[in-house]
SEKOLLO-908759 format. One record per residue (C-alpha): residue in three letters; chain; x, y, z. Coordinates in Angstrom, 2 decimals. Each point is the difference from the previous one (the first is absolute). Layout:
residues N
  res  chain        X        Y        Z
  ALA      A        X        Y        Z
...
This chain:
residues 298
  res  chain        X        Y        Z
  MET      A     0.00     0.00     0.00
  SER      A     0.98     3.64     0.26
  ILE      A    -0.96     2.91     2.23
  PHE      A    -1.94     3.15    -0.95
  ILE      A     0.13    -0.56    -3.80
  ASP      A    -0.06    -2.85    -2.50
  GLU      A    -0.64    -0.70    -3.68
  THR      A    -3.68     0.98     0.35
  THR      A     0.72     3.50     1.34
  LYS      A    -1.17     2.77    -2.32
  VAL      A     1.98     3.22     0.32
  VAL      A    -0.70     3.62    -0.98
  TYR      A     3.04     2.27    -0.36
  GLN      A    -0.50     3.53     1.27
  GLY      A     2.56     1.88    -2.07
  LEU      A     0.23    -2.48    -2.88
  THR      A     0.25     2.85    -2.52
  GLY      A     3.15     1.41     1.64
  SER      A     3.45    -1.19    -1.00
  GLN      A     0.71    -2.11     3.10
  GLY      A    -3.55    -1.31     0.28
  ARG      A    -0.01    -1.02    -3.65
  TYR      A     3.41    -1.68     0.18
  TYR      A    -0.74    -2.12     3.06
  GLY      A    -3.67    -0.52    -0.79
  LEU      A     0.87    -1.59    -3.33
  LEU      A     2.90    -1.90     1.55
  ASN      A    -2.36    -1.42     2.64
  ARG      A    -2.54    -0.91    -2.67
  ASP      A     2.67    -1.76    -2.04
  TYR      A     0.90    -1.98     3.13
  GLY      A    -3.55    -1.35     0.07
  THR      A    -1.71     2.39     2.40
  GLN      A    -3.58     0.88    -0.90
  VAL      A     0.50     3.73    -0.61
  VAL      A    -3.55     0.80    -1.05
  ALA      A    -0.17     3.81     0.12
  GLY      A     1.72     3.30     0.53
  THR      A    -1.37     3.34     1.18
  SER      A     0.50     3.57    -1.19
  PRO      A    -2.78     2.61     0.17
  LYS      A     1.32     1.72    -3.12
  LYS      A     0.60    -3.13    -2.08
  ALA      A    -3.13    -2.04     0.66
  GLY      A    -1.10    -1.94    -3.06
  THR      A     3.53    -0.56    -1.26
  ASP      A     2.24    -2.98     0.68
  VAL      A     3.60    -0.90     0.82
  ASP      A     1.06    -2.86    -2.25
  GLY      A    -3.52    -1.41     0.12
  ILE      A    -0.64     0.66     3.71
  PRO      A    -3.08     2.27     0.26
  ILE      A     0.28     3.32     1.83
  PHE      A    -2.86     1.20     2.19
  ALA      A    -0.67     3.37     1.60
  THR      A    -0.28    -1.43     3.51
  VAL      A     0.79    -3.15     1.94
  GLY      A    -3.73    -0.43     0.56
  ASP      A    -0.58    -0.11    -3.75
  ALA      A     2.85    -2.49    -0.42
  VAL      A    -1.36    -2.28     2.74
  ALA      A    -3.49     0.09    -1.47
  ALA      A     1.26    -0.94    -3.45
  THR      A     2.66    -2.57     0.89
  GLY      A    -0.65    -1.37     3.49
  ALA      A     3.48     1.06     1.19
  THR      A     0.69    -0.66     3.69
  ALA      A     3.57     1.34     0.22
  SER      A     1.67     3.25    -0.97
  CYS      A     3.59     1.10    -0.51
  ILE      A     0.75     3.68     0.51
  PHE      A     2.66     1.81    -2.02
  ILE      A    -1.44     3.44     0.74
  PRO      A     2.50     2.76     0.99
  ALA      A     0.30     0.44     3.77
  PRO      A    -2.34     3.01     0.43
  GLY      A    -2.87    -1.96    -1.58
  VAL      A     0.45    -3.30     1.86
  LYS      A    -2.35     0.86     2.88
  GLY      A    -2.86     0.64    -2.43
  ALA      A     0.88    -3.02    -2.12
  VAL      A    -0.06    -2.37     2.98
  MET      A    -3.38     1.24     1.14
  GLU      A    -1.40    -0.14    -3.53
  ALA      A     1.01    -3.66    -0.23
  ALA      A    -1.46    -0.89     3.40
  GLU      A    -3.28     1.79    -0.72
  ALA      A    -0.23    -1.87    -3.31
  GLY      A     0.08    -3.37     1.78
  ILE      A     3.65    -0.91    -0.62
  GLU      A     1.14    -2.52     2.63
  PHE      A     3.78     0.05    -0.50
  ILE      A     1.82     3.29    -0.68
  VAL      A     3.71     0.07    -0.87
  VAL      A     1.71     3.42     0.19
  ILE      A     3.37     0.02    -1.77
  THR      A     0.50     3.78     0.28
  GLU      A     2.77     1.29     2.25
  GLY      A     0.12     3.38     1.72
  VAL      A    -3.60    -0.09     1.23
  PRO      A    -0.25     2.44     2.95
  ALA      A    -0.05    -1.85     3.32
  HIS      A    -3.10     1.89     1.14
  ASP      A    -1.83    -1.14    -3.15
  GLU      A     1.07    -3.60     0.68
  ALA      A    -1.23     0.20     3.59
  TRP      A    -3.28     1.56    -1.13
  PHE      A    -0.96    -2.58    -2.63
  PHE      A     1.36    -2.91     2.07
  ASN      A    -2.35     0.91     2.84
  LYS      A    -2.85     0.90    -2.35
  LEU      A     0.18    -3.44    -1.63
  LYS      A     0.25    -1.75     3.35
  ARG      A    -3.06     1.82     1.29
  ASP      A    -2.28     0.20    -3.04
  PHE      A     1.29    -2.72    -2.35
  PRO      A     1.21    -2.85     2.26
  GLY      A    -0.19    -2.51    -2.85
  VAL      A     2.60     1.85    -2.07
  GLN      A     3.65    -1.14     0.12
  LEU      A     2.45     2.79    -0.78
  LEU      A     3.58    -0.82    -1.06
  GLY      A     2.53     2.84     0.09
  PRO      A     0.52     2.86    -0.69
  ASN      A     3.59     0.00    -1.25
  CYS      A     0.18    -3.72    -0.63
  PRO      A     0.97    -2.29    -2.90
  GLY      A    -3.39    -1.72     0.13
  ILE      A    -0.85    -3.68     0.14
  ILE      A     0.68    -3.05    -2.12
  SER      A    -1.47    -3.48     0.18
  PRO      A     2.50    -1.60    -2.41
  GLY      A    -1.58    -1.60    -3.04
  LYS      A    -3.41     1.45     0.90
  ALA      A     0.00     3.79     0.30
  ASN      A     2.37     2.93     0.42
  ILE      A    -1.23     3.42     1.14
  GLY      A     2.67     2.67     0.17
  ILE      A     3.64     0.28    -1.01
  THR      A     1.52    -3.36     0.97
  ALA      A     1.79    -1.79    -2.84
  GLY      A    -1.97    -3.17    -0.61
  HIS      A     2.88    -1.99    -1.52
  ILE      A     1.95    -0.11     3.29
  ALA      A    -2.75    -1.89     1.84
  LYS      A    -0.54    -3.78    -0.04
  PRO      A    -3.68    -0.97     0.24
  ALA      A    -1.08    -2.22     2.86
  VAL      A    -0.36    -3.64    -0.96
  PRO      A    -2.79    -2.13     1.54
  GLY      A     1.49    -2.82     2.00
  GLU      A     3.30     1.81     0.55
  LYS      A     1.05     2.17     2.94
  ASN      A    -0.68     3.62    -0.86
  VAL      A     0.83     3.33     1.63
  GLY      A    -1.88     3.24     0.61
  ILE      A     1.96     3.28     0.07
  VAL      A    -0.83     3.30     1.70
  SER      A     2.40     2.95    -0.17
  ARG      A     0.23     3.68     0.86
  SER      A     2.74     0.54    -2.59
  GLY      A    -0.74    -0.10    -3.70
  THR      A     3.53    -0.82    -1.16
  LEU      A     0.44    -2.70     2.63
  THR      A    -3.36    -1.43    -1.03
  TYR      A     1.47    -0.61    -3.44
  GLN      A     3.16    -1.50     1.44
  ALA      A    -2.00    -2.38     2.20
  LEU      A    -2.02    -1.19    -2.97
  TYR      A     3.13    -0.52    -2.08
  GLU      A     1.90    -1.77     2.81
  LEU      A    -2.84    -2.52     0.35
  GLN      A    -0.38    -0.41    -3.78
  GLN      A     3.70    -0.83    -0.24
  GLN      A    -0.57    -2.75     2.55
  GLY      A    -3.07    -1.35    -1.80
  ILE      A    -2.39     1.06     2.77
  GLY      A    -3.49     1.10    -0.99
  VAL      A    -1.80     3.02     1.43
  THR      A    -3.74     0.12     0.66
  THR      A    -0.14     3.79     0.34
  CYS      A     2.53     2.77     0.53
  VAL      A    -1.36     3.15     1.64
  GLY      A     1.96     3.26     0.05
  ILE      A    -1.64     2.00     2.78
  GLY      A     2.15     3.10    -0.49
  GLY      A     2.05     2.07     2.40
  ASP      A    -2.20     3.01     0.72
  PRO      A    -1.00     0.90     3.58
  VAL      A    -3.64    -1.06    -0.50
  PRO      A    -0.12    -3.19    -2.09
  GLY      A    -3.43    -1.22    -1.05
  THR      A     1.03    -3.65     0.39
  THR      A     2.22    -1.15     2.87
  PHE      A     2.33    -2.89     0.60
  ILE      A    -2.67    -1.49     2.27
  ASP      A    -2.65     0.19    -2.73
  CYS      A     2.25    -2.03    -2.29
  LEU      A     1.25    -2.41     2.66
  SER      A    -3.60    -0.78     0.93
  ALA      A    -0.97    -0.59    -3.63
  PHE      A     3.04    -2.21    -0.65
  GLU      A    -0.70    -1.98     3.17
  ALA      A    -3.51    -0.72    -1.31
  ASP      A     1.18    -0.97    -3.51
  PRO      A     0.51    -3.78    -0.25
  GLU      A     2.41     0.30    -2.95
  THR      A     2.35     2.38     1.85
  HIS      A     2.32    -2.15     2.09
  ALA      A     2.52     2.61     1.18
  ILE      A     0.26     3.78     0.09
  MET      A     2.80     2.44    -0.80
  MET      A    -0.31     3.41     1.67
  ILE      A     2.21     2.94    -0.95
  GLY      A    -0.04     3.02     2.30
  GLU      A     2.04     3.10     0.61
  ILE      A     0.80     2.57     2.64
  GLY      A    -2.62     2.41     1.29
  GLY      A    -3.31    -0.45     1.78
  SER      A    -1.12    -3.06     1.92
  ALA      A    -1.61    -2.11    -2.73
  GLU      A     2.63    -2.74     0.14
  GLU      A    -0.20    -0.31     3.79
  GLU      A    -3.79    -0.21    -0.25
  ALA      A     0.38    -2.64    -2.70
  ALA      A     2.36    -1.96     2.26
  GLU      A    -2.62    -0.09     2.74
  PHE      A    -2.61    -1.16    -2.51
  ILE      A     2.32    -2.71    -1.33
  LYS      A     0.62    -1.20     3.53
  SER      A    -3.72    -0.21     0.80
  SER      A    -1.72    -0.77    -3.28
  VAL      A     2.32    -1.32    -2.75
  SER      A     0.78    -3.71    -0.13
  LYS      A     1.96     0.11    -3.27
  PRO      A     3.79     0.58    -0.02
  VAL      A     1.21     3.51    -0.78
  SER      A     3.32     1.40    -1.24
  SER      A     0.74     3.70     0.09
  TYR      A     2.41     2.78    -0.84
  ILE      A    -0.01     3.51     1.51
  ALA      A     1.59     2.76    -2.09
  GLY      A     1.80     2.93     1.59
  VAL      A     2.43    -1.56     2.48
  THR      A     2.56     2.77    -0.60
  ALA      A    -2.46     2.91    -0.27
  PRO      A     0.81     2.97     2.29
  ALA      A    -2.63     1.08     2.53
  GLY      A    -2.24     2.91    -1.00
  LYS      A     0.60    -0.32    -3.74
  LYS      A    -2.79    -0.84    -2.41
  MET      A     1.25    -2.83    -2.20
  GLY      A    -1.86    -0.01    -3.33
  HIS      A    -3.46    -0.94     1.21
  ALA      A    -2.01     2.57     1.90
  GLY      A    -0.58    -2.52     2.77
  ALA      A     3.62    -1.14     0.24
  ILE      A     1.28     2.21     2.77
  VAL      A     1.49    -0.96     3.34
  SER      A    -0.83     2.14     3.03
  GLY      A     2.18    -0.70     3.01
  ASN      A    -0.22    -3.70     0.79
  ALA      A    -3.31    -0.49    -1.81
  GLY      A    -0.19    -1.61    -3.43
  THR      A     3.57    -1.28    -0.18
  ALA      A     0.94    -2.94    -2.18
  GLN      A     1.53    -1.84     2.96
  GLY      A    -3.13     0.38     2.08
  LYS      A    -2.14    -1.38    -2.81
  MET      A     2.37    -2.90    -0.61
  ASP      A     0.03    -0.87     3.69
  ALA      A    -3.81     0.04     0.16
  LEU      A    -0.30    -2.25    -3.04
  ARG      A     2.59    -2.47     1.25
  ALA      A    -1.85    -0.15     3.32
  ALA      A    -3.12    -0.96    -1.96
  GLY      A     1.80    -2.91    -1.66
  VAL      A     0.71     1.72    -3.31
  LYS      A     3.23    -0.84    -1.85
  VAL      A     1.60     3.41    -0.62
  GLY      A     2.60     0.50    -2.74
  LEU      A     2.66     2.70     0.14
  ASN      A    -0.51     0.81    -3.68
  PRO      A    -2.67    -0.76    -2.61
  THR      A     1.91    -2.93    -1.48
  GLU      A     0.41    -1.62     3.42
  ALA      A    -3.73     0.41     0.64
  GLY      A    -0.60    -1.84    -3.28
  GLU      A     2.43    -2.74     0.97
  LEU      A    -1.76    -0.40     3.34
  MET      A    -3.29    -0.39    -1.88
  VAL      A     1.57    -2.72    -2.16
  GLU      A     0.96    -1.83     3.21
  ILE      A    -3.53     0.42     1.32
  ILE      A    -1.58    -1.38    -3.17
  GLN      A     2.41    -2.94    -0.13
  GLY      A    -0.93    -0.84     3.58
  LEU      A    -3.76    -0.02    -0.56
């Protein structure tokens, strides 16, 4: 199985007529994703390489039955785009856009939680999600991911870092290990989907036999995930935490990757994960090697 998306998921691209939206929308369609519509108020009635463009997400949903959206809207318009998708009945919203103001993220995160509890938001500032061989929503390169194989031992991946998401997929592909789903949750201060959301979904998925979790400095998400793993995850987990050498008080790439005093350090996160029984690698390759050992031992 897979989590959140599969080969039946129909996706509308908000921003399909822009350069980035068009590039990745068509790339995702070529991968096999059901990209059924795009939206642009000024270009409704046209198409992008055969994909119809609608004025609103509501129009696209009514015409195509889409249940997921992928947002390539520039940062100032993301707040409105997220709410437009939710109000149209979209159940899974992926926001690729980076640079979304933190107060906008906090606003629509809480608005969705309160008024649209059935909507799952992924991002902002994330690479998206791929269920290899089934669907790819976002900017992850599909050719670096090995599809899960029924009857074999497969892995689920969740990562805060986009680049390390790709490396994790490639490390496992090189070892012949299939992936059920790889979720890039993004590194902003207010992520729509958390480690715990993904860990819970992977725990419930019978075709996911082990989990790879990639975190980084800043915040307390990894420590919270460690507590959840300890209490609620029966499947083996390997992990890597980026930012071991990061100086305190410096923002390191992601808006959420900042260490304040003793809070949010890589060492603290690694210690918490090890205490929860997670096998922690000192670099991404070692985390992949630890996962190989886990799979071989299952």
